[in-house]
N, C-alpha and C positions, 0 to 999 in steps of 0.2 A: 291564365284564366280560360275557362271552357265556354263561357257564355257567348252566344252568337246573336243575342237580341239586338235589334237595331231600333231601340226606343230612346226616348228623349232624356233630357237633362236631369242630373241629380239636383237636389235642392241646393240653392246657390249661396255664395258668400255674402254675409252681412256687411254693411258698410261700417268700417272701423272709425268711430268718432265722427265729428262733423255733422252738418245738416245733411239729411238724406231725403228719402221719399216722403211725401205727405200722404194724402188720401189715395187709397187704391180702389178704383172703381171696378166693380165686378163686370165681367163681360161674358156673354154666352158663346160657347164654342160654335164655330161655323158648321154648316150642314155637311161638309165633306166628310167622308169616312177616313179613318186612319190609314195612311199609305196612299191616299189619293193625291195625284199631282195637280196642284192648283195653277201653277205657272211653270212652263217649260219653254225657254226662248233661246235660240242661238243666232238670231238676227240674220238668217239666211235670206229673208225676203228683200233685204236692201233698204228697208225703211223702218221708221219707228212703228212697233206693233200696234194694232188696234187696241184702244183702251189704255194705252200708256200716255201719261200727261206730262209733257215737258213744262214744268211749272215755271222755271226760270233758268237762265243760262243758255249756253249753246250746246245742244245735243244733236248728234247725227249718227246714222248707221253707215259704216263704210268697211269694206273688206271683211264682212261677217262679224263685226264687233260694234258695240255701242260706245261712242266717244262723248265724253262730257268735258267741258272746259269752263274753268273759273279763272277770271283774270286777276283776282286779288284775294287776299286772305280774309277779307270781310264778306265775300260772296259765297254763301252756302247753297250752291246751285243743285237742283234736284229734279228728278223725274219720278212720278208716282205710278203705281200699277197694282194689280192683284186685288185682294179684298180682305176684309177683317177676318183674322183667325186667332184663336186663343192658344192652340197648341200646334206649332209648325216648325219646320226646318227650312231655312233660307240659305241657299248656296249660290256662289258666283265665282267666276274666275276674274280676278282684278289685275290690272297692270298699269303702273304709273308710267305714262309716256313722257311727261316732263313735269317738273315742279319748281316753284319759285324758291323753296327751301325744304330741308328735310323734315321740317315740322308740319308741312302741308299734308292734307289727308283726303281719304275717300271713305265712304261709309255705306253700310247696309242699313236702310231705314226699317226699324222694327215695328213702329207704330206711328204712322204719319198721316194726318188728314189728307184726303185726296187732293185738296186744293193747295197743299203745302204749307198751310198756316200753322203757327205754333199753338200748343206745345207739340213737340215730337221727340221720339227716342231713336237713337242710332247706335250701331256698333261700328266703331271707327278704327281705321288702320292708317298710320302715318307711313310715308315713304321711308323715314328713319325708324323702322319698326322695332329696332333693338333698344330704343330709348325706354326709360322707365314708364313713360306714357305712350309707348308705341302703339298699344291697343287700348281702347277705352270703351266703356259704356257711358253714354251721356244723354242728358235731356236739354233741349232748347226750350226755355220757358216762355210764357206769354209776354213776359217783360223783356224778351230777347236777351236773356242771361243764360249762361251755361251752368248746369249742375252736373259735374262729373262724379259718378258714383263709384267707379272702379277703374283701375288702370293696371296694365301689365306690359311686359316686354315679350317680343317674339324671339324664337331661337335664332333667326337671321333677319337681315334687313331686306325689305321688299325692294328698295332702290328704285331704279327706273329700267324699263324694258324687260322686266321679269314677270312672268305669269305666276300668280299666287292663288291657290284654291282656298277659299275661306267659306265659313258657314257659321250661322247662329241658330241654336235650337232654343225655342221659346216655349215656356209653359206659364201662362198667366204673367205674374210679376217676376218670374224667374227666367234667366237666360244663360246660355253657355256659349262663349266665343271659341271657335275652333279654327286654328291656323294651320293650313296644310295637313289636315287630318288629326291634329292633336289639340286637346283642350288646353287653352291658355288662360282662361279667366271665367269667373262666374259672377252673376249678380242676382240679388233678390229684391231689387229696389225699383223695378220698372213700375211706372204708373200707366195702367192700360186704359185705353178709351173703349168705347163701344163700337166705333166705326173706323178706326185708323187702319191703313193699308200698308203695303210694302213700298220701298223707295230705294233709289240709288242717289248718292251725293258725291260732289266733288268740290274741293276747296283749294284754291291757290295753285292750279295746275291743270293738266289734261290727263284724264284717266280713261282707260278703255275697259269695257266689261264684256264677258261672253258666258255662254252656257248658264243662264239663270235658271234655277230650279227652286220652286217653293212646294213643299210637300206637307200635307196634314199629318200630324203625329197623334199617337194615342194620348189620352189626357193625363196619364199618371207620370208626372215628371220626377217621381221619387225613385224610380228604378235607376240603378247606376250603370251608365253605358260602359262598354268594354274600354279599358284603358284609362278610365277616369277614377279619381280617388274617392274615398268615403265621403258621404255627407257627415259633417261634424255637428253633433248635438250636445250642447253644454248642459250637463245634468245639474238642475237647480241653479243655473248660471255657472260662473267660475267657482264652484263650491270648494275646490281645493285651495283657492287663493283668497276667498272672501266669504262673508256669512251668506249661506245659501238662501235662495229665494228672495234676495233683496235687489234693489235697483243697482247698487254698486257691483254686485256679483254679475248682474246682467251687462253692465258697462264693461267690466274687465273681460268677460267672455266675448263681447262684440269686438273690442279692440284686439283681442287675441285671434280673431279670424273665424270664430265659430259661425257655422251656417245657420243654426237654429238654437234658441234658448228653450230648454225644457224646464217647466215649472208646474207646480201643483195648485189647484184651486179648491177652496172650501168656503162655505158661507158663514158669516157671523150670525149671532143671535137674531139680529134685525135684517138678515137676508142679504147682506152685502158680500159679494165674492172677494175673498182675500187670497193672497199667494202664500200658502203655508203647506208643508208636507205632513207633519204629525197632526193627530187629532187634538193634541193639546199644545199650548204655547210654552210649556215648561222647558224644553231642551234648547230652543233657539231664541228665547227672549228672557227678560228679567221678570216676567210674570208667571202666573200659574193658572191652570184651568183649561177646560175644553174650549176650543174655538167657537163651537156652536152655542156655548153658554155665555159668551162675551159679546158685548155690543161693539159696533164699529168704532165708537169713540174710545172704548176701553182698549181695544186692540191698537189703535193708532197712538195711544199714549205709551206703548211698550217700547223698550230699547231692544232692537233685534240685531245689534252688532257687537256689543261689548263682550258677549260670550266667546266670540271668535278672536278678538284682538282689540287692544286699546285704541288703535287707529280708526276703528269702526264704531266707536261710541256714538249713539244718536241715530244710527240707521233704524228705519222703521219698517214694519211689515207693510208691503204695498198692497193696495187694492188691485184687482184685476184691471180696472179702468186706468189706474196710474201706470201699471206695467205696460199696457197696450199703448197708451199715449207716448210713453218713452220710446217704444219700438217704432211707432209711427213716425215720430219726429227725428229720431236719431238713427234709425235703420235696424233691420233685423226681423226675424220671423219667430213665432212662438209655437212650440210643441206643448200643448196644454193638457195636463193630466187632470181629469175630473176625479178627485180623490175620495174614495169611499162612496157609500150609498147616497144617492141624490134622488129627490122626487122629480117628476117631470117639470113642475113649476120651477124648481131650483135650477134645472138644466136650462129652462127657458130664460131665466134671469141671466145666466152666463152668456147665452147666445145674444141676448139683447145688448149686453155690454159690448160684446164684440162688434155688433152692428153699429152701435152708437159711436164707437171709436173708429169706425170705418176700416176695420181690419179683417173683414171676412175673407179676403184674398190672401191673408198672411198668417192664418192660424190653422193648425192641424190639431185635432182633438184625439186624445187617446185615453184609455181607461182599462182597469181590470174589470170594471163593472159592466156587464153586458147590457143591463137596462139603461145605463147612462148613454151608451152608444146608440141604442135603439131610439131613445128620446131625441138624441142629437140628430139622427138621420131623419126622423119624422118632422122635426122642427126646422132643420136647416140642411137639406140633402146636399147642398153645395160644399159643405165643409168636409175635408178629407178625414177619414177615421182610421185609428189604429187600435188593435186589441193587444193589451199587455198580458203576457202569460209567464208564470214562473216555471211551468212545465208545458211541453208541447201537446197540442190536441192530437187525437188519433188521426184526424183528417183536417189539417189546417186550411186546405183549399175550400172544403165544404163550409166551414164556419166563416171563412172570409166572404164567400158568396152570400151566405145567410145574413151577415151583418153589413154588407156593402162596404167592405174594408178597402182602404187604399194601401194599408200596410199591416203586416203581422209582426208584432213586436215582442219577441220572447227573450227570456234570460239568455245571455250570450253563451253560458256554459251548457245550457240545455240544447241550444242550437248546435254547438260544436259536437254534441253527442249524437245528433241526428241531422247531419248536413244535407241528407238526401231530400229533405222537405223543401229546400230552396228552389230547385228547378221547377217543380210543379207550381209553386206559388208565382214564380216569375212568368211561367207560361200562362197563368191566369191573370197576369197583369197586376200582381200584388207585390209591393216592395217588402223587404225584410230589414227591420231596425232592431239591432241587438242592444240589450242593456245589461248591466252597467259595467263596461269593460275598460280597464285602466292601465293596461300594460302593452308594450310594443309586441311582445310575443303573442299575446291574444289577438291583437289587431292583425298581425300577419296571418294567423290561422283563419280569422274571419274573412280576410281579403281573398284568400285562396278558395274559399267555398262560395264566393260571390255575394257576400252580405252587402247590402246597399248603404246602410247608415249605422253609426255607432253612437250610442248615448254614453257619455263618459264624464267623470269628474275632472279629467285632465284634458280639457278641450284644446288648450294652446299647444300641448305636447302632440296631440293627434294632428293638429294643423301642420306642425313641423314634420311629423311622420308622413303626412300626405305629400308634402313638398319633396321629401326624399323619394317617395314612391313615384312621383312624376319624373324625377331625375333618373330613377332606375328604368322607367318605361322608355325614356328618351335615349337610354344607353343601348337599346336593341340595335344590332348591326344593320346597316343598309348597304346596298351595292347597286351600281348602275354601270353599264358598259357604254361609255361615251364615244368610242371609236373602235371599229366602224359602227356607224349609227344603224339601228335596227331598220331594215328595209332598204339600205343603201345599195345602189347598183354601181359596180366598179369595173373598170376595164384593166387590161394587163399592164398598162402604163402607170397605174397608180400603185403606191407603196404605203398603205395605211399601217399605223402602229396600233396595236391593241391597247386601249386605254380604259382603265377601270377606276371609278370613283367609289370609295368605300368609307364608311364611318363605323366607329366602335368595333373594329375588326382586328383580331390578332393574326389571322392568316387568310390568304387569298389563293384560291385554286382556279386555274383557267384551263379550259380545254377548247380545242378547235376540231369540230366534227368527231368528238369523243376522244381525240388524242391530246396528250398533255401539251400545254403551251404556257404562256406567261404574259402577264401585263408588261407592256413595254416592248414586246416582241414585234418586229416589223414583218408584216406578211409579204411573202413573195408570191404575188398573184400569177406570175409566169408558171408556177408549178402546181397551181390548183386547177381542177377541172372546171369547165364552164358550168354555171348553175348555182344553186343555193348552198350556202355553207353556214354553219351555226357555231357561234362562240358562246360558251357558258361560263359564268363566274360564280363561285360559291365562296362566301366569307364566313368565318367563324369568330365569335367573340364571347366575352363572359356571359352575355345575355342571350346566346343562341346563334342561329345561322340564318343567312339570307342568300338568295340566288337571283341571278338575272341572266337573260339570254339576249343575243342580238343575231339576227339572221341577215346576211348580205348575199348579193348575187354577183358572181363573176360573169361579165358579159363579153361577147366577142365583137370586136370593132376593128375598123381599119387602123385606127391609131394604136390600139393595143397590139395588133399584129405587127405593126411597124416597130413597136418597142421590142417584141420578141425577136424580130430579125436582127435589130441593132445590138441586142445583148446576147445573141446566140453563141458567140465565139467562133462563127464561121470565118473562113478565110476571105480575103478582100474581094476576090473575083466572085465568090458566092454571094457575098453581101450585095455587090452591085447587081447581079442577076436577080436576086430576090426583090430588091428595092424597085427595080424597073417593072417587074411583073405586078408588084403591089400597087405602084403608082398608076398603072393602066387598068387596075381592077381585074387582072387575069388570075383570079383566085384558084380556079381548077388547074390551070397550067402550073401555078406556083406549087400547089399541093403535090402534083405528080413529079415535078422537078426535085422538090425537097425529098420526097420518098427515095428517089434514085441516088441522091447525094448524101443520104443519112449514113453517118459513120465515115464519110470520106471528107468532103469539103465543109460539111455541116455536122457538128456533133450530134450523135444519135438521139440523145434525150431531148435536145432543143428541137431537132427536126420533127420528132413525133408531135410535139405541141404545135409547131408552126403549121404542119400539114393538116392537123385536125381543125385548127381555127380557120385556115384557108378554105377547107371544104365546107365549114359552117357558113362562111360568108358567100361561097359560091352558090349555096342553096337559097341564099337571100332572104 
């Protein structure tokens, strides 16, 4: 991928089955500008920073880190800080110092009342991070119960005594859990308050934190960050597996891991918004007639499932209110297409239903109809908007600005024919959602041109493709030189071995000061000149190459000079003479004597190094 945008999270995973989030309370973005650092703390002051509130538990600053201790698994000890933000990235270095069990955890508080009272939302990491629930998004309710909306495992266990850099990127009710630089999990089920702040938590152990950074992000959370998979949008629900635009299709798509459900809305004769794609009920029900000529009662009497398969007999055409209620209570977000021409009053009715169902934070409106988007913006500017296009505009950025678009949503094939439009749209902060693409070959091409989201009839298959994409991403080679450590100062008496740690690599090439060497090679520091030396390692694997360098310094010391003398191969009398001069610190005399004995009682090559180091010590 070529994108270098550092913008926030793609739309997040819906909760698969089970009870999920209830009402989403809208919250106004904080006053900070995107990119503004809201909190930056390394605890160098030696005390708890001003404005940080140790709500409960033992919290102390020591050795440049913040330590929190919780004596039991029932104590969710926390410290709160920062301020309310709608779009932000929260980063920290976390280290489990000790835990009572591998199930114990520490968390980044995403939305926590300043006084620590419930309800609050956290992004959790267990010390046993590779467990199926090693990472979690969870809420502690006012009834002191847990609602765990999403779980995932990390690529390795945090364990104890190991620093792990973690981050959470939040956009309203959506968040992305990032473990050591890689996305591990998403959620779309946060319930945001209007005043919750950030926090740190510890449960059942002692955890230390360092380098806390909270940064304001741009508001468009639909742009796909580099290395992250597509946002998966289920076209008319799981339309390849169930009757389209029904609640059962929505349920199957949700359980299959779709991030968003895409459906169409049109009014009945009596003005009730229904979920239906065609302008007639003929194709997808056992009835006939235009939807706008049928009353709500007539539409609700229709069978919308038997046409697809006998197991779906009795499925009904849902109202928009019914669909939103299902999403609200069972999890998920709605990409809602306003289908066909709508008056301003008809659009107002749609928006009122969304408000009544408390789903303003979880609905994205799209349409082919420019007027429908203009009405939506006029009536509810907080709703994100997407313009559907069968062919691309001459200037997609210009129309995006004119219509206040969050996303530009073209036919995928038209997009593939003009991929150059994506970069300027991204630069303008506009996401790109392609429709309706149903094959892995097309997904691969769309990924390469940096498309953000895919509307597809095969949502569960795209979810699987995304998983494979993440595995491919994690297959990129890595390399680290673990010995000698970068910045090490070594004397002649030491004999370090070049050690290289690599992953996903087929070959490893190592050089010392530009000359070929090898991992496992023991360095003979007696033969290296004093000063800086550089080891470089390059690894190559199926997914590319990676490099690392380590620069160490060979120092001149009395102990090192003693080692040179003892290993010089000089005869016994010469060894005695050199050792006496070394012991008395007679470095200049030692250098002169060795020069005279070079090639005689002291081998010439060894004599040159001994004399040079002795003169360096003489200069002191």
